[in-house]
C-alpha positions as CSV (number, residue, x, y, z in Angstrom):
1,M,109.5,98.2,82.7
2,E,106.3,96.4,83.1
3,R,102.9,97.8,82.1
4,H,99.9,96.9,84.4
5,A,96.2,97.6,83.8
6,A,93.2,96.8,85.9
7,L,89.4,97.5,86.0
8,V,86.7,98.0,88.6
9,R,83.2,99.5,88.5
10,L,82.6,102.9,90.0
11,R,79.4,103.1,92.1
12,P,77.3,105.8,90.4
13,E,76.3,107.5,93.7
14,K,80.0,107.8,94.6
15,E,81.3,109.3,91.4
16,A,81.5,112.9,92.7
17,E,83.3,111.8,95.8
18,Y,85.8,109.6,93.9
19,R,86.5,112.4,91.5
20,A,87.1,114.9,94.3
21,L,89.5,112.5,96.1
22,H,91.6,112.0,93.0
23,A,91.5,115.7,92.1
24,A,93.5,116.3,95.3
25,A,95.4,113.0,95.7
26,W,97.3,112.9,98.9
27,P,101.0,113.5,98.7
28,G,101.7,110.5,101.1
29,V,99.8,108.1,98.8
30,L,101.7,109.4,95.7
31,A,105.0,109.0,97.6
32,A,104.1,105.4,98.5
33,L,103.5,104.7,94.8
34,K,106.8,106.2,93.8
35,R,108.7,104.3,96.5
36,A,107.1,101.1,95.0
37,H,108.6,102.0,91.6
38,I,105.2,102.9,90.1
39,G,104.9,105.8,87.7
40,N,103.0,106.9,84.6
41,Y,99.8,105.9,86.6
42,S,96.4,106.9,85.2
43,I,92.8,106.1,86.0
44,F,90.2,106.5,83.3
45,L,86.4,106.5,83.6
46,R,83.9,105.4,81.0
47,D,80.3,104.3,81.5
48,G,80.8,103.5,85.1
49,L,84.0,101.5,84.5
50,L,87.3,102.6,85.9
51,F,90.4,101.6,84.0
52,S,93.9,102.0,85.5
53,Y,97.2,101.9,83.8
54,L,100.6,102.1,85.4
55,E,104.3,101.4,84.6
56,Y,106.4,99.5,87.1
57,T,110.2,99.8,87.1
58,G,111.2,97.7,90.1
59,D,112.3,94.1,90.4
60,D,109.5,92.6,92.6
61,Y,106.0,93.9,91.8
62,A,104.4,91.7,94.4
63,A,106.7,92.9,97.2
64,D,106.4,96.5,96.2
65,T,102.6,96.5,96.1
66,A,102.5,94.6,99.4
67,A,104.6,97.4,100.9
68,I,102.0,99.9,99.7
69,A,99.3,97.8,101.4
70,T,101.2,98.2,104.8
71,D,101.5,102.0,104.4
72,P,99.1,103.7,106.9
73,T,98.4,106.6,104.6
74,S,97.5,104.3,101.7
75,Q,95.3,102.3,104.0
76,H,93.5,105.4,105.1
77,W,93.1,106.4,101.4
78,W,91.7,103.0,100.5
79,A,89.2,103.3,103.4
80,L,87.8,106.3,101.5
81,T,88.2,105.1,97.9
82,D,87.3,101.4,98.2
83,P,83.6,102.0,99.1
84,C,83.3,103.9,95.9
85,Q,84.2,100.9,93.9
86,Q,82.5,97.6,93.0
87,P,84.5,94.5,91.7
88,L,83.7,93.2,88.3
89,D,81.6,90.0,88.3
90,T,84.6,88.1,86.9
91,A,87.0,89.3,89.7
92,V,88.6,86.7,91.9
93,D,87.2,86.6,95.4
94,G,88.7,89.4,97.5
95,Q,90.0,91.2,94.4
96,L,88.7,94.7,94.0
97,W,90.6,95.7,90.8
98,A,90.7,92.9,88.2
99,S,93.9,92.7,86.2
100,A,93.6,93.2,82.4
101,E,95.6,91.2,79.9
102,E,97.7,93.2,77.4
103,I,97.0,92.0,73.9
104,F,98.6,94.8,71.9
105,H,101.3,97.5,72.4
106,L,102.9,100.0,70.2
107,D,106.0,102.0,71.2
């Protein structure tokens, strides 16, 4: 199992919309995540910063996340959620969510 974390800013004027979307996350989006071997997925909010954590149980994270990107339901979901987000200043060009490095873990 791999643990992945990432961060992005939440546009303040979009917070209510973002919260509402995630309060009723679409079943098709959740199914695409599960097909991609993603579970124990959480998004946290603090001071305008979104922090996501997920656990990956597959064999090829890049391929599985690429499959999510081709899913029409996930694409429609992102068309609604992406405008709510703003990349960190340190994000790579074209990267919305910036990966975070794990520096400590306790089981």
